[in-house]
A tleap script that builds the chain and sets N, CA, C and O, in Angstrom:
source leaprc.protein.ff14SB
mol = sequence {
  NMET GLY ARG ASP THR TYR GLU LYS LEU ARG
  ARG ALA GLN ASP LEU LEU ARG HIE THR VAL
  PRO ASN GLY ASP PRO ALA VAL ILE PHE ASP
  GLN ALA LEU THR LEU LEU LEU ALA GLN VAL
  GLU ARG THR LYS LEU ALA ALA ALA ARG GLN
  PRO ARG ALA SER ARG PRO THR ALA ARG ASP
  SER ARG HIE ILE PRO ALA ALA VAL LYS ARG
  THR VAL TRP THR ARG ASP GLY GLY ARG CYS
  ALA PHE VAL GLY THR ALA GLY ARG CYS THR
  GLU THR GLY PHE LEU GLU PHE HIE HIE VAL
  VAL PRO TYR ALA ALA GLY GLY GLU ALA ALA
  SER GLU ASN VAL GLN LEU ARG CYS ARG ALA
  HIE ASN THR TYR GLU ALA GLU GLN HIE PHE
  GLY ALA ARG LEU SER CTHR
}
set mol.1.N position { 74.786 116.225 102.337 }
set mol.1.CA position { 75.395 117.227 101.451 }
set mol.1.C position { 75.863 118.804 101.979 }
set mol.1.O position { 75.177 119.728 102.416 }
set mol.2.N position { 77.174 118.700 101.767 }
set mol.2.CA position { 77.712 120.037 102.143 }
set mol.2.C position { 77.352 121.196 101.174 }
set mol.2.O position { 76.811 121.064 100.076 }
set mol.3.N position { 77.613 121.970 101.569 }
set mol.3.CA position { 77.558 123.272 100.177 }
set mol.3.C position { 78.552 123.059 99.277 }
set mol.3.O position { 78.210 122.745 98.137 }
set mol.4.N position { 79.818 123.171 99.559 }
set mol.4.CA position { 80.407 122.773 98.302 }
set mol.4.C position { 80.373 121.818 97.355 }
set mol.4.O position { 80.670 121.904 96.163 }
set mol.5.N position { 79.826 120.516 98.244 }
set mol.5.CA position { 79.000 119.556 97.039 }
set mol.5.C position { 77.925 119.688 96.528 }
set mol.5.O position { 77.828 118.895 95.592 }
set mol.6.N position { 77.048 120.286 96.654 }
set mol.6.CA position { 75.601 120.725 96.474 }
set mol.6.C position { 76.021 122.220 95.154 }
set mol.6.O position { 75.346 122.338 94.132 }
set mol.7.N position { 77.021 123.036 95.433 }
set mol.7.CA position { 77.445 123.862 94.431 }
set mol.7.C position { 78.238 122.685 93.069 }
set mol.7.O position { 77.891 122.712 91.888 }
set mol.8.N position { 79.120 121.920 93.539 }
set mol.8.CA position { 79.896 120.643 92.352 }
set mol.8.C position { 78.792 120.268 91.390 }
set mol.8.O position { 78.920 120.520 90.192 }
set mol.9.N position { 77.512 119.566 91.956 }
set mol.9.CA position { 76.309 119.108 91.776 }
set mol.9.C position { 75.854 120.182 90.784 }
set mol.9.O position { 76.203 119.833 89.656 }
set mol.10.N position { 75.226 121.323 90.771 }
set mol.10.CA position { 74.606 122.494 90.026 }
set mol.10.C position { 75.446 122.758 89.257 }
set mol.10.O position { 74.951 123.166 88.207 }
set mol.11.N position { 76.949 122.719 89.244 }
set mol.11.CA position { 77.808 123.071 88.530 }
set mol.11.C position { 78.074 121.976 87.017 }
set mol.11.O position { 78.330 122.266 85.848 }
set mol.12.N position { 77.894 120.808 87.637 }
set mol.12.CA position { 78.050 119.490 86.641 }
set mol.12.C position { 77.009 119.695 85.974 }
set mol.12.O position { 77.037 119.460 84.766 }
set mol.13.N position { 75.685 120.245 86.664 }
set mol.13.CA position { 74.149 119.888 86.084 }
set mol.13.C position { 74.287 120.923 84.911 }
set mol.13.O position { 74.076 120.461 83.790 }
set mol.14.N position { 74.609 122.252 85.001 }
set mol.14.CA position { 75.050 123.133 84.013 }
set mol.14.C position { 75.839 122.608 83.074 }
set mol.14.O position { 75.321 122.651 81.958 }
set mol.15.N position { 77.143 122.020 83.122 }
set mol.15.CA position { 77.529 121.578 82.169 }
set mol.15.C position { 77.182 120.546 81.568 }
set mol.15.O position { 77.109 120.594 80.340 }
set mol.16.N position { 76.968 119.700 82.054 }
set mol.16.CA position { 75.779 118.444 81.381 }
set mol.16.C position { 75.109 118.845 80.191 }
set mol.16.O position { 75.299 118.618 78.997 }
set mol.17.N position { 74.238 119.529 80.863 }
set mol.17.CA position { 72.762 120.025 79.850 }
set mol.17.C position { 72.543 119.568 78.938 }
set mol.17.O position { 71.393 119.182 78.729 }
set mol.18.N position { 73.451 119.421 78.075 }
set mol.18.CA position { 73.386 118.963 76.595 }
set mol.18.C position { 73.103 117.556 76.304 }
set mol.18.O position { 72.384 117.122 75.403 }
set mol.19.N position { 73.870 116.794 77.327 }
set mol.19.CA position { 73.580 115.483 77.548 }
set mol.19.C position { 72.671 114.763 78.547 }
set mol.19.O position { 72.196 113.660 78.275 }
set mol.20.N position { 72.421 115.417 79.753 }
set mol.20.CA position { 71.277 115.258 80.360 }
set mol.20.C position { 70.225 116.341 80.655 }
set mol.20.O position { 69.917 116.560 81.826 }
set mol.21.N position { 69.776 116.888 79.852 }
set mol.21.CA position { 68.810 117.766 79.447 }
set mol.21.C position { 68.089 117.992 81.405 }
set mol.21.O position { 68.498 118.903 82.124 }
set mol.22.N position { 67.336 117.256 81.736 }
set mol.22.CA position { 66.784 117.582 82.908 }
set mol.22.C position { 67.724 117.735 84.294 }
set mol.22.O position { 67.341 118.089 85.408 }
set mol.23.N position { 69.249 117.306 83.815 }
set mol.23.CA position { 69.884 117.506 85.116 }
set mol.23.C position { 69.604 116.797 86.364 }
set mol.23.O position { 69.546 117.327 87.473 }
set mol.24.N position { 69.427 115.507 86.089 }
set mol.24.CA position { 69.014 114.306 87.026 }
set mol.24.C position { 70.213 113.887 87.530 }
set mol.24.O position { 71.064 113.429 86.767 }
set mol.25.N position { 70.445 113.999 88.969 }
set mol.25.CA position { 71.355 113.992 89.846 }
set mol.25.C position { 71.891 112.077 89.679 }
set mol.25.O position { 73.095 111.823 89.721 }
set mol.26.N position { 71.312 111.428 89.580 }
set mol.26.CA position { 71.145 110.261 89.607 }
set mol.26.C position { 72.052 109.723 88.575 }
set mol.26.O position { 72.687 108.717 88.891 }
set mol.27.N position { 72.234 110.247 87.322 }
set mol.27.CA position { 72.814 110.084 86.233 }
set mol.27.C position { 73.952 110.829 86.389 }
set mol.27.O position { 74.925 110.352 85.805 }
set mol.28.N position { 74.145 111.867 87.002 }
set mol.28.CA position { 75.492 112.685 86.930 }
set mol.28.C position { 76.521 111.717 88.228 }
set mol.28.O position { 77.674 111.294 88.151 }
set mol.29.N position { 75.587 111.643 89.257 }
set mol.29.CA position { 76.323 110.692 89.818 }
set mol.29.C position { 77.059 109.367 89.624 }
set mol.29.O position { 78.098 109.013 90.182 }
set mol.30.N position { 76.297 108.676 88.695 }
set mol.30.CA position { 76.692 107.051 87.545 }
set mol.30.C position { 77.849 107.791 86.927 }
set mol.30.O position { 78.986 107.319 86.943 }
set mol.31.N position { 77.520 109.100 86.313 }
set mol.31.CA position { 78.977 108.845 85.420 }
set mol.31.C position { 80.220 109.486 86.161 }
set mol.31.O position { 81.378 109.250 85.820 }
set mol.32.N position { 79.812 110.456 87.381 }
set mol.32.CA position { 80.618 110.665 87.919 }
set mol.32.C position { 81.690 109.283 88.828 }
set mol.32.O position { 82.916 109.173 88.846 }
set mol.33.N position { 80.597 108.381 89.505 }
set mol.33.CA position { 81.112 107.094 89.820 }
set mol.33.C position { 82.137 106.117 88.790 }
set mol.33.O position { 83.136 105.424 88.983 }
set mol.34.N position { 81.505 106.390 87.898 }
set mol.34.CA position { 82.378 105.433 86.437 }
set mol.34.C position { 83.405 105.949 86.196 }
set mol.34.O position { 84.229 105.224 85.639 }
set mol.35.N position { 83.729 107.094 86.433 }
set mol.35.CA position { 84.620 108.152 85.842 }
set mol.35.C position { 86.270 107.879 87.420 }
set mol.35.O position { 87.452 107.586 87.243 }
set mol.36.N position { 85.552 108.141 88.645 }
set mol.36.CA position { 86.031 107.625 89.374 }
set mol.36.C position { 87.004 106.518 89.768 }
set mol.36.O position { 88.157 106.550 90.197 }
set mol.37.N position { 86.031 105.383 89.438 }
set mol.37.CA position { 86.147 104.002 89.604 }
set mol.37.C position { 87.559 103.809 88.358 }
set mol.37.O position { 88.562 103.102 88.460 }
set mol.38.N position { 87.154 104.701 87.268 }
set mol.38.CA position { 88.609 104.055 86.377 }
set mol.38.C position { 89.661 104.390 86.935 }
set mol.38.O position { 90.541 103.634 87.346 }
set mol.39.N position { 89.616 106.020 86.999 }
set mol.39.CA position { 91.091 106.813 88.063 }
set mol.39.C position { 91.450 105.749 88.863 }
set mol.39.O position { 92.439 105.069 88.589 }
set mol.40.N position { 90.611 105.485 90.020 }
set mol.40.CA position { 91.103 104.282 91.346 }
set mol.40.C position { 91.972 103.230 90.458 }
set mol.40.O position { 93.198 103.335 90.451 }
set mol.41.N position { 91.342 102.259 89.743 }
set mol.41.CA position { 91.500 101.691 89.351 }
set mol.41.C position { 92.875 101.194 88.279 }
set mol.41.O position { 93.422 100.092 88.246 }
set mol.42.N position { 93.235 102.635 87.318 }
set mol.42.CA position { 94.317 102.914 86.835 }
set mol.42.C position { 95.195 103.093 87.911 }
set mol.42.O position { 96.323 102.737 87.572 }
set mol.43.N position { 95.148 103.511 89.106 }
set mol.43.CA position { 96.444 104.012 90.067 }
set mol.43.C position { 96.436 102.871 90.823 }
set mol.43.O position { 97.465 102.209 90.962 }
set mol.44.N position { 95.504 102.595 91.274 }
set mol.44.CA position { 95.369 101.230 92.786 }
set mol.44.C position { 96.031 99.863 91.575 }
set mol.44.O position { 96.991 99.139 91.837 }
set mol.45.N position { 95.518 99.831 90.763 }
set mol.45.CA position { 95.475 98.309 89.980 }
set mol.45.C position { 96.173 98.045 88.759 }
set mol.45.O position { 96.479 96.976 88.231 }
set mol.46.N position { 96.386 99.369 88.377 }
set mol.46.CA position { 97.151 99.350 86.879 }
set mol.46.C position { 96.326 99.134 85.734 }
set mol.46.O position { 96.811 99.100 84.603 }
set mol.47.N position { 94.961 98.968 85.989 }
set mol.47.CA position { 94.261 99.060 84.891 }
set mol.47.C position { 94.616 99.686 83.710 }
set mol.47.O position { 95.097 100.811 83.847 }
set mol.48.N position { 94.511 99.275 82.642 }
set mol.48.CA position { 94.552 99.575 80.971 }
set mol.48.C position { 93.780 99.474 80.068 }
set mol.48.O position { 93.011 98.527 80.234 }
set mol.49.N position { 93.614 100.078 79.084 }
set mol.49.CA position { 93.026 99.472 78.261 }
set mol.49.C position { 93.585 99.045 77.413 }
set mol.49.O position { 93.248 97.924 77.032 }
set mol.50.N position { 94.600 99.687 76.788 }
set mol.50.CA position { 95.783 98.655 76.240 }
set mol.50.C position { 97.296 98.904 76.953 }
set mol.50.O position { 98.030 99.885 76.832 }
set mol.51.N position { 97.523 97.559 77.810 }
set mol.51.CA position { 98.827 97.576 78.757 }
set mol.51.C position { 99.737 97.684 77.962 }
set mol.51.O position { 99.668 97.170 76.845 }
set mol.52.N position { 101.000 98.525 78.465 }
set mol.52.CA position { 102.357 98.773 77.910 }
set mol.52.C position { 103.262 97.105 78.546 }
set mol.52.O position { 103.226 96.506 79.621 }
set mol.53.N position { 103.818 96.922 77.549 }
set mol.53.CA position { 104.714 95.510 77.652 }
set mol.53.C position { 105.377 96.121 79.311 }
set mol.53.O position { 105.505 97.305 79.619 }
set mol.54.N position { 105.669 95.083 80.056 }
set mol.54.CA position { 106.980 95.440 81.092 }
set mol.54.C position { 107.952 95.602 81.157 }
set mol.54.O position { 108.665 95.025 80.336 }
set mol.55.N position { 108.512 96.391 82.065 }
set mol.55.CA position { 110.216 96.175 82.219 }
set mol.55.C position { 110.306 95.327 83.036 }
set mol.55.O position { 109.521 95.249 83.981 }
set mol.56.N position { 111.320 94.484 82.836 }
set mol.56.CA position { 111.793 93.168 83.851 }
set mol.56.C position { 112.096 94.369 85.136 }
set mol.56.O position { 112.594 95.495 85.135 }
set mol.57.N position { 111.578 93.576 86.072 }
set mol.57.CA position { 112.162 94.297 87.679 }
set mol.57.C position { 112.978 93.757 88.246 }
set mol.57.O position { 112.996 92.526 88.218 }
set mol.58.N position { 113.971 94.496 88.981 }
set mol.58.CA position { 115.210 93.530 89.603 }
set mol.58.C position { 114.676 92.799 90.651 }
set mol.58.O position { 113.863 93.133 91.512 }
set mol.59.N position { 115.403 91.477 90.400 }
set mol.59.CA position { 115.004 90.575 91.889 }
set mol.59.C position { 114.922 91.147 92.952 }
set mol.59.O position { 114.095 90.690 93.740 }
set mol.60.N position { 115.608 92.160 93.310 }
set mol.60.CA position { 115.470 92.512 94.763 }
set mol.60.C position { 114.835 93.983 94.835 }
set mol.60.O position { 115.355 94.949 95.395 }
set mol.61.N position { 113.823 93.965 94.275 }
set mol.61.CA position { 113.085 95.136 94.308 }
set mol.61.C position { 111.551 94.646 94.707 }
set mol.61.O position { 111.031 93.632 94.240 }
set mol.62.N position { 110.901 95.566 95.678 }
set mol.62.CA position { 109.963 95.332 96.286 }
set mol.62.C position { 109.073 95.528 95.390 }
set mol.62.O position { 108.063 94.850 95.579 }
set mol.63.N position { 109.039 96.468 94.104 }
set mol.63.CA position { 108.199 96.876 93.388 }
set mol.63.C position { 107.526 95.584 92.740 }
set mol.63.O position { 108.170 94.568 92.479 }
set mol.64.N position { 105.941 95.756 92.472 }
set mol.64.CA position { 105.115 94.433 92.046 }
set mol.64.C position { 104.903 95.110 90.607 }
set mol.64.O position { 104.359 96.186 90.853 }
set mol.65.N position { 105.034 95.018 89.565 }
set mol.65.CA position { 105.385 95.262 88.435 }
set mol.65.C position { 103.158 95.343 88.110 }
set mol.65.O position { 102.244 94.711 88.639 }
set mol.66.N position { 103.173 96.478 86.984 }
set mol.66.CA position { 101.636 96.832 87.077 }
set mol.66.C position { 101.172 95.178 86.394 }
set mol.66.O position { 100.091 94.779 86.825 }
set mol.67.N position { 101.743 94.425 85.601 }
set mol.67.CA position { 101.134 93.246 84.941 }
set mol.67.C position { 100.697 92.487 86.124 }
set mol.67.O position { 99.589 91.976 86.283 }
set mol.68.N position { 101.761 92.470 86.990 }
set mol.68.CA position { 101.534 91.297 88.162 }
set mol.68.C position { 99.948 91.907 88.748 }
set mol.68.O position { 99.263 91.031 89.277 }
set mol.69.N position { 99.540 92.828 88.714 }
set mol.69.CA position { 98.839 93.322 89.795 }
set mol.69.C position { 97.634 93.068 88.962 }
set mol.69.O position { 96.659 92.485 89.436 }
set mol.70.N position { 97.674 93.493 87.722 }
set mol.70.CA position { 96.355 93.186 86.944 }
set mol.70.C position { 95.850 91.772 87.289 }
set mol.70.O position { 94.788 91.418 87.801 }
set mol.71.N position { 96.912 91.068 86.863 }
set mol.71.CA position { 96.760 89.170 87.053 }
set mol.71.C position { 96.438 88.588 88.667 }
set mol.71.O position { 95.850 87.564 89.014 }
set mol.72.N position { 96.865 89.319 89.217 }
set mol.72.CA position { 96.272 88.754 90.890 }
set mol.72.C position { 94.633 89.563 91.027 }
set mol.72.O position { 93.552 89.210 91.497 }
set mol.73.N position { 95.074 90.640 90.436 }
set mol.73.CA position { 93.655 91.111 90.639 }
set mol.73.C position { 92.660 89.953 90.177 }
set mol.73.O position { 92.368 88.937 90.809 }
set mol.74.N position { 92.271 90.303 89.082 }
set mol.74.CA position { 91.639 89.155 88.322 }
set mol.74.C position { 91.484 87.901 88.546 }
set mol.74.O position { 90.364 87.465 88.282 }
set mol.75.N position { 92.507 86.927 89.085 }
set mol.75.CA position { 92.520 85.710 89.540 }
set mol.75.C position { 92.245 85.287 91.122 }
set mol.75.O position { 92.302 84.155 91.603 }
set mol.76.N position { 91.868 86.786 91.919 }
set mol.76.CA position { 91.923 86.473 93.072 }
set mol.76.C position { 90.237 87.128 92.942 }
set mol.76.O position { 89.503 87.091 93.929 }
set mol.77.N position { 89.860 87.588 91.892 }
set mol.77.CA position { 88.414 87.749 91.511 }
set mol.77.C position { 88.396 89.513 92.457 }
set mol.77.O position { 87.326 90.043 92.758 }
set mol.78.N position { 89.081 89.837 92.618 }
set mol.78.CA position { 89.162 91.552 93.538 }
set mol.78.C position { 88.727 91.535 95.277 }
set mol.78.O position { 88.423 92.475 96.012 }
set mol.79.N position { 88.827 90.263 95.520 }
set mol.79.CA position { 88.475 89.713 97.350 }
set mol.79.C position { 90.069 89.069 98.020 }
set mol.79.O position { 90.912 88.548 97.289 }
set mol.80.N position { 90.168 89.169 98.901 }
set mol.80.CA position { 91.207 88.777 99.795 }
set mol.80.C position { 91.117 87.013 99.375 }
set mol.80.O position { 90.061 86.403 99.540 }
set mol.81.N position { 92.433 86.296 98.794 }
set mol.81.CA position { 92.568 85.110 99.157 }
set mol.81.C position { 92.556 84.214 100.400 }
set mol.81.O position { 92.050 83.092 100.405 }
set mol.82.N position { 93.090 84.734 101.348 }
set mol.82.CA position { 93.179 83.984 102.553 }
set mol.82.C position { 91.833 82.874 102.935 }
set mol.82.O position { 90.656 82.971 103.281 }
set mol.83.N position { 92.716 81.911 102.665 }
set mol.83.CA position { 91.317 80.699 103.627 }
set mol.83.C position { 92.296 80.451 104.779 }
set mol.83.O position { 93.495 80.495 105.053 }
set mol.84.N position { 90.885 80.116 105.385 }
set mol.84.CA position { 91.114 79.871 106.933 }
set mol.84.C position { 89.972 78.401 107.443 }
set mol.84.O position { 89.501 77.536 106.704 }
set mol.85.N position { 89.807 78.567 108.901 }
set mol.85.CA position { 88.988 77.079 108.991 }
set mol.85.C position { 87.346 76.984 108.838 }
set mol.85.O position { 86.523 76.069 108.853 }
set mol.86.N position { 87.305 78.613 108.660 }
set mol.86.CA position { 85.721 79.091 108.263 }
set mol.86.C position { 85.470 79.168 106.528 }
set mol.86.O position { 84.333 79.354 106.093 }
set mol.87.N position { 86.803 78.984 105.490 }
set mol.87.CA position { 86.746 79.273 104.262 }
set mol.87.C position { 87.520 80.944 103.837 }
set mol.87.O position { 88.053 81.907 104.389 }
set mol.88.N position { 87.122 80.439 102.465 }
set mol.88.CA position { 87.997 81.899 102.314 }
set mol.88.C position { 87.228 83.067 102.774 }
set mol.88.O position { 86.011 82.964 102.923 }
set mol.89.N position { 87.863 84.199 103.017 }
set mol.89.CA position { 87.626 85.469 103.347 }
set mol.89.C position { 87.031 86.011 102.180 }
set mol.89.O position { 87.247 85.620 101.033 }
set mol.90.N position { 86.164 87.061 102.570 }
set mol.90.CA position { 85.200 87.449 101.961 }
set mol.90.C position { 85.044 89.152 101.423 }
set mol.90.O position { 84.304 89.755 100.645 }
set mol.91.N position { 86.259 89.524 102.378 }
set mol.91.CA position { 86.454 90.854 102.224 }
set mol.91.C position { 86.829 91.581 100.975 }
set mol.91.O position { 87.667 90.952 100.330 }
set mol.92.N position { 86.442 92.789 100.399 }
set mol.92.CA position { 86.878 93.023 99.067 }
set mol.92.C position { 87.441 94.632 99.688 }
set mol.92.O position { 88.019 95.287 98.821 }
set mol.93.N position { 87.388 94.967 100.367 }
set mol.93.CA position { 87.716 96.468 100.817 }
set mol.93.C position { 89.099 96.201 101.710 }
set mol.93.O position { 89.386 95.111 102.206 }
set mol.94.N position { 89.844 97.333 101.807 }
set mol.94.CA position { 91.473 97.539 102.225 }
set mol.94.C position { 92.188 96.186 101.713 }
set mol.94.O position { 92.724 95.358 102.450 }
set mol.95.N position { 92.104 96.130 100.482 }
set mol.95.CA position { 92.712 95.034 100.092 }
set mol.95.C position { 94.568 95.429 99.170 }
set mol.95.O position { 94.927 96.100 98.203 }
set mol.96.N position { 95.214 94.585 100.152 }
set mol.96.CA position { 96.798 94.498 99.914 }
set mol.96.C position { 97.364 93.729 98.819 }
set mol.96.O position { 96.744 92.714 98.501 }
set mol.97.N position { 98.425 94.017 98.181 }
set mol.97.CA position { 99.010 92.828 97.599 }
set mol.97.C position { 100.552 92.052 98.491 }
set mol.97.O position { 101.744 92.360 98.478 }
set mol.98.N position { 99.760 90.941 99.201 }
set mol.98.CA position { 100.928 90.047 99.778 }
set mol.98.C position { 101.147 89.242 99.246 }
set mol.98.O position { 100.431 88.542 98.528 }
set mol.99.N position { 102.891 89.143 99.665 }
set mol.99.CA position { 103.753 88.067 98.980 }
set mol.99.C position { 104.069 87.087 100.038 }
set mol.99.O position { 104.643 87.266 101.112 }
set mol.100.N position { 103.435 85.703 99.362 }
set mol.100.CA position { 102.688 84.570 99.779 }
set mol.100.C position { 104.543 84.010 100.946 }
set mol.100.O position { 104.586 83.864 102.168 }
set mol.101.N position { 105.656 83.858 100.004 }
set mol.101.CA position { 106.781 84.067 100.396 }
set mol.101.C position { 107.160 85.679 100.647 }
set mol.101.O position { 107.213 86.475 99.710 }
set mol.102.N position { 107.439 86.085 102.160 }
set mol.102.CA position { 108.260 87.173 102.145 }
set mol.102.C position { 108.972 88.139 101.234 }
set mol.102.O position { 110.029 87.556 100.993 }
set mol.103.N position { 108.985 89.212 100.637 }
set mol.103.CA position { 109.994 89.874 100.223 }
set mol.103.C position { 111.092 89.548 101.004 }
set mol.103.O position { 111.876 88.824 100.390 }
set mol.104.N position { 111.476 89.851 102.274 }
set mol.104.CA position { 111.884 89.657 103.192 }
set mol.104.C position { 112.988 88.797 103.451 }
set mol.104.O position { 114.090 89.145 103.876 }
set mol.105.N position { 112.394 86.985 102.999 }
set mol.105.CA position { 112.850 85.987 102.858 }
set mol.105.C position { 112.839 85.176 101.349 }
set mol.105.O position { 112.559 84.015 101.054 }
set mol.106.N position { 113.222 86.194 100.647 }
set mol.106.CA position { 113.618 86.203 99.251 }
set mol.106.C position { 112.404 85.897 98.341 }
set mol.106.O position { 112.699 85.316 97.297 }
set mol.107.N position { 111.126 86.168 98.533 }
set mol.107.CA position { 110.092 85.986 97.900 }
set mol.107.C position { 110.057 87.182 96.738 }
set mol.107.O position { 110.329 88.355 96.997 }
set mol.108.N position { 109.661 86.675 95.352 }
set mol.108.CA position { 109.341 87.498 94.423 }
set mol.108.C position { 108.518 88.227 94.291 }
set mol.108.O position { 107.589 88.199 95.098 }
set mol.109.N position { 108.523 89.144 93.258 }
set mol.109.CA position { 107.131 89.725 93.008 }
set mol.109.C position { 106.767 89.572 91.775 }
set mol.109.O position { 106.737 90.398 90.863 }
set mol.110.N position { 106.350 87.920 91.800 }
set mol.110.CA position { 105.564 87.482 90.296 }
set mol.110.C position { 104.338 86.952 90.992 }
set mol.110.O position { 104.199 86.661 92.180 }
set mol.111.N position { 103.257 86.873 89.740 }
set mol.111.CA position { 101.968 86.501 90.279 }
set mol.111.C position { 102.031 85.192 91.028 }
set mol.111.O position { 101.405 85.095 92.084 }
set mol.112.N position { 102.646 84.308 90.626 }
set mol.112.CA position { 102.725 82.875 91.206 }
set mol.112.C position { 102.953 83.411 92.851 }
set mol.112.O position { 102.233 82.849 93.677 }
set mol.113.N position { 103.887 84.435 93.347 }
set mol.113.CA position { 103.907 84.460 95.336 }
set mol.113.C position { 103.176 85.550 95.342 }
set mol.113.O position { 103.368 86.002 96.471 }
set mol.114.N position { 102.299 86.415 94.670 }
set mol.114.CA position { 101.469 87.369 95.081 }
set mol.114.C position { 99.868 87.090 95.295 }
set mol.114.O position { 99.115 86.560 94.477 }
set mol.115.N position { 99.641 87.424 96.188 }
set mol.115.CA position { 97.754 87.344 96.480 }
set mol.115.C position { 97.570 88.711 97.077 }
set mol.115.O position { 98.405 89.505 97.509 }
set mol.116.N position { 96.287 88.779 96.992 }
set mol.116.CA position { 95.174 89.358 97.651 }
set mol.116.C position { 95.141 89.012 98.813 }
set mol.116.O position { 95.036 87.836 99.161 }
set mol.117.N position { 95.260 90.386 99.905 }
set mol.117.CA position { 94.715 89.742 101.075 }
set mol.117.C position { 94.132 91.431 102.008 }
set mol.117.O position { 94.798 92.457 101.870 }
set mol.118.N position { 93.290 91.411 102.582 }
set mol.118.CA position { 92.701 92.191 103.301 }
set mol.118.C position { 93.826 92.780 104.111 }
set mol.118.O position { 94.882 92.156 104.218 }
set mol.119.N position { 93.694 93.673 104.551 }
set mol.119.CA position { 94.681 94.199 105.789 }
set mol.119.C position { 94.770 93.303 106.909 }
set mol.119.O position { 95.858 92.858 107.276 }
set mol.120.N position { 93.527 92.973 107.554 }
set mol.120.CA position { 93.651 91.631 108.887 }
set mol.120.C position { 94.386 91.025 108.614 }
set mol.120.O position { 95.435 90.980 109.256 }
set mol.121.N position { 94.133 90.181 107.388 }
set mol.121.CA position { 95.233 89.059 106.598 }
set mol.121.C position { 95.987 89.130 106.487 }
set mol.121.O position { 96.673 88.265 107.032 }
set mol.122.N position { 96.717 90.216 105.673 }
set mol.122.CA position { 97.974 90.302 105.735 }
set mol.122.C position { 98.512 90.719 106.625 }
set mol.122.O position { 99.738 90.661 106.526 }
set mol.123.N position { 98.007 91.283 107.802 }
set mol.123.CA position { 99.193 91.767 108.975 }
set mol.123.C position { 99.154 90.322 109.475 }
set mol.123.O position { 100.243 89.810 109.735 }
set mol.124.N position { 98.040 89.596 109.643 }
set mol.124.CA position { 97.891 87.669 110.430 }
set mol.124.C position { 98.834 87.245 110.057 }
set mol.124.O position { 99.639 86.800 110.874 }
set mol.125.N position { 99.153 87.209 108.472 }
set mol.125.CA position { 100.079 86.333 107.942 }
set mol.125.C position { 101.617 86.773 108.235 }
set mol.125.O position { 102.578 86.010 108.342 }
set mol.126.N position { 101.615 88.273 108.344 }
set mol.126.CA position { 103.380 88.863 108.545 }
set mol.126.C position { 103.547 88.583 110.236 }
set mol.126.O position { 104.675 88.544 110.728 }
set mol.127.N position { 102.276 88.386 111.102 }
set mol.127.CA position { 102.846 88.127 112.169 }
set mol.127.C position { 103.087 86.356 112.522 }
set mol.127.O position { 103.610 85.860 113.520 }
set mol.128.N position { 102.661 85.857 111.648 }
set mol.128.CA position { 102.809 84.252 111.719 }
set mol.128.C position { 104.006 83.955 111.087 }
set mol.128.O position { 104.341 82.821 111.431 }
set mol.129.N position { 105.090 84.625 110.049 }
set mol.129.CA position { 105.785 84.633 109.564 }
set mol.129.C position { 107.229 85.219 110.371 }
set mol.129.O position { 108.205 84.516 110.631 }
set mol.130.N position { 107.083 86.675 110.684 }
set mol.130.CA position { 107.897 87.056 111.523 }
set mol.130.C position { 107.860 87.735 112.962 }
set mol.130.O position { 108.682 88.509 113.452 }
set mol.131.N position { 106.468 87.142 113.601 }
set mol.131.CA position { 106.325 87.324 114.730 }
set mol.131.C position { 105.458 88.488 115.088 }
set mol.131.O position { 105.460 89.501 114.388 }
set mol.132.N position { 104.629 88.358 116.283 }
set mol.132.CA position { 104.162 89.235 116.884 }
set mol.132.C position { 104.583 90.540 116.954 }
set mol.132.O position { 105.775 90.529 117.263 }
set mol.133.N position { 104.043 92.014 116.770 }
set mol.133.CA position { 104.600 93.466 116.892 }
set mol.133.C position { 104.868 93.413 118.111 }
set mol.133.O position { 104.027 92.852 118.814 }
set mol.134.N position { 106.170 93.994 118.814 }
set mol.134.CA position { 105.945 94.569 119.816 }
set mol.134.C position { 105.336 95.979 120.147 }
set mol.134.O position { 105.965 96.927 119.677 }
set mol.135.N position { 104.124 96.294 120.939 }
set mol.135.CA position { 103.778 97.146 121.168 }
set mol.135.C position { 104.712 98.295 121.822 }
set mol.135.O position { 105.473 97.851 122.682 }
set mol.136.N position { 104.787 99.482 121.617 }
set mol.136.CA position { 105.396 100.609 122.425 }
set mol.136.C position { 104.440 101.122 123.401 }
set mol.136.O position { 104.758 102.045 124.151 }
savepdb mol mol.pdb
quit
């Protein structure tokens, strides 16, 4: 742990003495990770306690509405939904929202047309549809 991180831990221990009297770093890290995950889930997955009603998205928009992101994340279980000869991919990191029918081919940003893909499978399927990328 670097000096700056250590100083942040000490400051958190001091500020949390009323709820964590012994300053247990495990308790503080758990609370910090809980807050971090909630923040990341809000920004990346559009997670919300009380989601607002979605505004209609223009048919020609690449934007994936928050409600679609929430539905797809839940439906796909937070993991890549690619199914190959070895079964379903088990990757849970580097996930991206993938248009089954590509946006460029008229695919909509609707939950029926969006799935989670790991970066590798998203790239693979793009190359299957559009051809291999030319290296420069």
